[in-house]
C-alpha positions in Angstrom: 58.3 54.9 143.3 55.4 57.3 143.9 56.6 57.8 147.4 60.2 58.5 146.4 59.2 61.0 143.7 56.9 62.7 146.2 59.8 62.9 148.7 62.0 64.5 146.1 59.3 67.1 145.4 59.3 68.0 149.1 63.0 69.0 149.1 64.2 72.5 148.6 66.8 73.6 146.1 68.5 71.6 143.4 71.3 70.0 145.3 69.4 67.0 146.6 72.1 64.6 145.5 74.4 66.2 148.1 72.3 65.1 151.0 73.2 61.8 152.7 69.8 60.8 153.9 66.3 62.2 153.0 63.2 61.3 155.0 59.5 62.5 154.7 56.0 61.5 155.8 54.0 61.0 152.6 50.2 60.6 152.8 48.4 58.5 150.2 45.0 59.9 150.9 43.1 58.3 148.0 44.7 54.9 148.7 44.2 55.1 152.5 47.8 54.8 153.5 50.5 56.9 155.2 54.2 56.3 154.4 57.4 57.2 156.1 59.7 57.4 153.1 63.5 57.4 153.3 66.1 57.3 150.7 69.9 57.6 150.4 72.6 57.3 147.7 75.3 54.7 147.0 78.2 55.1 144.6 77.5 53.6 141.2 79.5 54.6 138.1 76.9 53.3 135.8 74.1 55.4 137.3 73.4 59.0 136.3 75.5 61.4 138.4 77.5 58.4 139.7 75.0 57.7 142.4 72.2 55.2 142.7 69.1 55.9 144.9 68.1 53.3 147.4 65.0 53.7 149.6 63.2 52.1 152.5 59.5 52.9 152.9 57.4 52.1 156.0 53.8 52.0 154.9 50.8 51.8 157.2 47.0 52.0 156.9 45.7 55.5 157.8 43.9 54.0 160.8 47.4 53.2 162.2 49.0 56.6 161.5 49.2 57.6 165.2 51.5 54.5 165.8 53.6 55.5 162.8 54.1 59.0 164.0 55.1 57.7 167.5 57.6 55.3 165.9 59.2 57.7 163.4 62.3 58.4 165.7 62.9 54.7 166.1 62.3 53.9 162.5 64.7 56.7 161.5 67.4 55.3 163.7 67.0 51.8 162.4 66.9 52.8 158.8 70.0 55.0 159.2 71.8 52.0 160.6 70.7 49.9 157.6 71.7 52.8 155.2 75.2 53.0 156.8 75.7 49.3 156.3 74.7 49.5 152.6 76.9 52.6 152.1 79.9 50.7 153.4 79.1 47.6 151.3 78.0 49.3 148.1 74.9 48.7 146.0 73.6 45.2 146.9 71.7 44.9 143.6 69.5 41.8 143.9 71.4 40.2 146.7 70.6 41.8 150.1 72.9 40.4 152.9 71.0 38.3 155.5 72.0 40.9 158.2 70.2 43.6 156.2 67.2 41.4 155.7 67.0 40.7 159.4 67.1 44.4 160.2 64.4 45.1 157.6 62.2 42.5 159.1 62.3 44.2 162.5 60.6 47.2 160.9 57.5 45.1 160.6 57.2 45.2 164.4 57.5 48.9 165.3 56.8 48.2 169.0 60.1 46.3 169.4 62.4 48.9 167.8 65.1 50.4 170.0 63.6 53.3 172.0 66.5 54.2 174.2 66.7 57.9 175.1 69.8 59.7 173.8 71.7 61.9 176.3 73.8 64.5 174.5 74.9 66.1 177.8 76.3 62.9 179.3 74.3 63.6 182.5 73.2 59.9 182.5 76.7 58.7 183.0 77.3 61.3 185.7 74.2 60.3 187.7 75.0 56.6 187.3 78.5 57.1 188.6 77.3 59.1 191.6 74.8 56.5 192.6 77.4 53.7 192.1 79.8 55.7 194.4 77.0 56.0 197.0 76.4 52.2 196.9 80.1 51.4 197.1 80.5 53.7 200.1 77.6 52.3 202.0 75.8 55.6 202.0 72.0 55.8 201.4 71.3 56.5 197.8 69.6 59.7 196.9 65.8 59.6 196.9 64.2 60.1 193.5 60.7 61.1 192.5 58.5 58.2 191.5 58.9 57.2 187.8 55.8 58.3 185.9 55.6 54.8 184.3 54.2 53.7 187.7 51.9 56.7 188.0 48.4 56.8 186.4 46.9 59.9 184.8 44.5 61.9 187.0 42.6 64.4 185.0 40.3 65.2 187.9 43.3 66.3 190.0 44.8 68.4 187.2 41.5 70.1 186.3 40.7 70.8 190.0 44.1 72.4 190.6 44.3 74.2 187.2 40.8 75.2 186.2 41.5 78.3 184.1 44.7 78.1 182.0 45.1 74.4 181.0 44.9 75.5 177.3 48.2 77.3 177.7 49.8 74.1 179.1 48.3 71.9 176.4 49.5 74.4 173.8 53.1 74.4 175.2 53.1 70.6 175.1 52.0 70.4 171.5 54.4 73.1 170.4 57.4 71.3 172.0 57.9 74.1 174.5 59.3 73.2 177.9 57.0 73.3 180.9 58.5 73.6 184.4 56.6 72.2 187.4 57.5 73.2 191.0 55.9 71.3 193.9 55.8 68.1 195.9 56.7 64.7 194.7 53.1 63.7 194.4 52.1 66.9 192.5 55.0 66.5 190.1 54.4 62.8 189.4 50.7 63.0 188.9 50.9 66.1 186.7 53.6 64.7 184.4 51.8 61.4 184.1 48.6 63.2 183.1 50.3 65.7 180.8 51.9 62.9 178.7 48.4 61.8 177.7 48.2 65.0 175.6 51.0 63.6 173.4 49.5 60.4 172.0 51.4 60.9 168.7 54.7 60.8 170.5 56.6 58.0 172.3 57.3 59.6 175.6 59.9 58.6 178.2 60.7 59.4 181.8 64.1 57.9 182.2 65.4 58.5 185.8 69.0 58.4 184.6 68.5 61.3 182.2 67.8 64.1 184.6 70.9 65.8 186.1 69.1 66.8 189.3 68.4 64.0 191.7 65.1 65.4 193.1 63.6 66.1 189.7 61.7 64.3 187.0 61.2 65.0 183.3 59.1 63.9 180.3 61.0 63.4 177.1 60.2 62.5 173.5 62.4 62.0 170.5 62.2 63.5 167.0 64.3 61.9 164.2 67.3 64.0 165.1 66.8 65.3 168.6 65.6 64.6 172.2 62.9 67.0 173.4 62.2 67.7 177.1 58.5 68.5 177.3 58.2 68.8 181.1 60.8 69.3 183.9 59.5 68.9 187.5 61.7 70.0 190.4 60.9 69.7 194.1 60.0 73.0 195.6 62.8 73.0 198.2 65.4 72.5 195.5 63.9 75.0 193.1 63.7 77.9 195.6 67.3 77.2 196.6 68.3 77.4 192.9 66.6 80.8 192.4 67.5 82.1 195.9 63.9 82.9 196.6 61.9 82.4 199.8 59.3 79.6 199.7 55.7 80.8 200.3 53.1 78.3 201.3 49.8 78.7 199.3 46.6 79.8 200.9 44.4 78.7 198.0 44.7 75.1 196.6 43.5 76.3 193.2 46.2 77.7 191.0 45.7 81.2 189.5 47.2 82.6 186.3 49.8 85.2 187.1 52.1 87.4 185.0 54.2 88.8 187.8 58.0 88.7 187.9 58.6 85.0 188.3 59.6 84.7 184.6 62.2 87.4 185.1 63.8 85.3 187.9 63.8 82.3 185.7 65.8 84.1 183.0 68.8 83.9 185.3 68.6 80.1 185.4 69.8 77.5 182.9 66.2 76.3 182.8 64.5 77.6 179.6 60.7 77.2 180.0 57.7 78.6 178.2 55.4 78.1 181.2 55.8 77.5 184.9 53.3 75.6 187.1 54.1 76.5 190.7 52.0 74.4 193.1 53.8 75.9 196.1 52.9 79.5 195.3 49.6 78.5 193.7 50.5 80.3 190.5 51.0 79.7 186.8 53.4 81.9 184.8 53.8 82.4 181.1 52.2 80.5 178.2 50.1 81.4 175.2 46.3 80.9 175.0 45.0 78.8 172.1 41.4 78.2 171.0 42.0 74.7 169.7 43.5 73.7 173.1 40.8 75.5 175.0 38.1 73.5 173.1 40.1 70.3 173.8 40.3 71.2 177.5 36.5 71.9 177.7 35.7 68.6 176.0 37.5 66.6 178.7 36.3 68.6 181.7 34.0 66.4 183.8 34.6 63.1 182.0 36.4 60.1 183.4 40.0 59.4 182.5 39.3 56.7 179.9 36.9 59.0 178.0 39.4 61.9 178.3 42.2 59.9 176.8 40.1 58.9 173.9 38.9 62.5 173.3 42.5 63.7 173.3 43.6 61.0 170.9 40.7 61.8 168.5 41.6 65.5 168.4 45.4 64.8 167.9 44.4 62.4 165.1 42.4 65.2 163.6 45.5 67.4 163.5 47.5 64.6 161.9 44.7 64.2 159.2 45.1 68.0 158.6 48.8 67.6 158.3 48.2 64.9 155.7 45.8 67.1 153.8 48.4 70.0 153.7 51.2 67.6 152.7 49.0 66.2 149.9 48.7 69.7 148.4 52.4 69.9 147.9 53.2 66.3 146.8 53.4 66.9 143.0 54.6 70.5 142.8 53.4 73.8 144.1 49.6 74.0 144.6 47.3 76.8 143.3 47.0 79.6 145.7 43.3 79.2 146.0 43.7 75.6 147.2 46.0 76.7 150.1 43.6 79.6 150.9 40.7 77.1 151.1 42.7 74.8 153.4 43.3 77.8 155.7 39.7 78.8 155.5 38.6 75.3 156.6 40.9 75.3 159.6 39.4 75.8 163.0 40.8 78.6 165.1 44.2 77.9 166.7 44.9 74.6 164.8 47.3 75.9 162.1 50.0 76.7 164.7 49.8 73.1 166.0 49.8 71.6 162.5 53.0 73.5 161.8 54.6 72.0 164.9 53.7 68.4 163.9 55.2 69.0 160.4 58.3 70.5 161.9 58.7 67.2 163.9 58.2 64.7 161.1 58.7 66.6 157.8 60.9 69.7 158.2 61.6 69.9 154.5 57.9 70.2 153.8 57.7 73.0 156.4 60.5 74.9 154.7 58.7 74.5 151.4 55.4 75.7 152.9 56.9 78.7 154.6 58.7 79.7 151.3 55.4 79.2 149.4 53.6 81.6 151.8 56.3 84.2 151.5 56.4 84.1 147.7 52.6 84.2 147.4 52.3 87.0 149.9 50.2 85.0 152.3 50.5 86.4 155.8 52.6 84.2 158.1 50.4 85.3 161.0 47.8 82.8 159.8 50.3 80.0 160.5 51.0 81.0 164.1 
């Protein structure tokens, strides 16, 4: 009940009853739990407003919150399927159908929930059809870049090649901004496999059927309602053909930051990217520097991969703890202005922007409420970003 009341308080406006499905992450800081709370409405003439509220809450110990955040897209899909069944059947009262009980029991094993990547562009079907046609005709199938599931992270490679602006790349990842990689198969595969380690709070995918260019690879994740492409890697030959630009071999194996006219050329392509890692030219274009990401990069510089992965996980877990603290301020109404100001004062440089991105992923209603609160209390929005 506390969870549902809290969820209601995180919604904006008074027309909550008109929403079909409401979901929020609710931290129980004092109790040591984090909940993914969902509720929906079924018709009931005896209930106030003609609707009865039903809810499903996934509750985990705070030590397992990273697993919960990674599983939210799959939990959301499963719960929505259960909700649709209940909506079609009506209020079950005290008699849940066995089919519903079976689906609910699956939520106790988050790791086995369906994690298939959605493909709103139908590119998956097109690629499958093309390869099936190649097989049927006896022609050799198109060669693909190695799937990153078979590729291990190599922080030493990444830091050696990109020693000066990794914070921009990490920032783009955590802000859900697309990164474009141009290079050889090995460079793309190793880089994507390593970059995914900076997203321990997301379930990432590299589905070879979901990229419409054969000689390309991508890194995806899912939010509750969307598929996010974090990284797109394209072989240099294909890329330079796409932008009609001559390929220049690099003379220096270490990539330098560059703000020249590459980004202008990319504006003409249907490839929207915040930052470009071009191994062929030895340049990195775009991106925004961030002090939190810079400190994270410095902490993993010179340590082995196992230690680096743990340090990254610890820092992302810190961000999630800060998300929980901010959420807790808004659970039972609007907080006093001095409490929010104190939260901001306790934030390390650069982390607020990343906290906002995590909230946007898992609790967009809370983000709307926070932004509205900042505006009404004349708190500068610059502090958030």
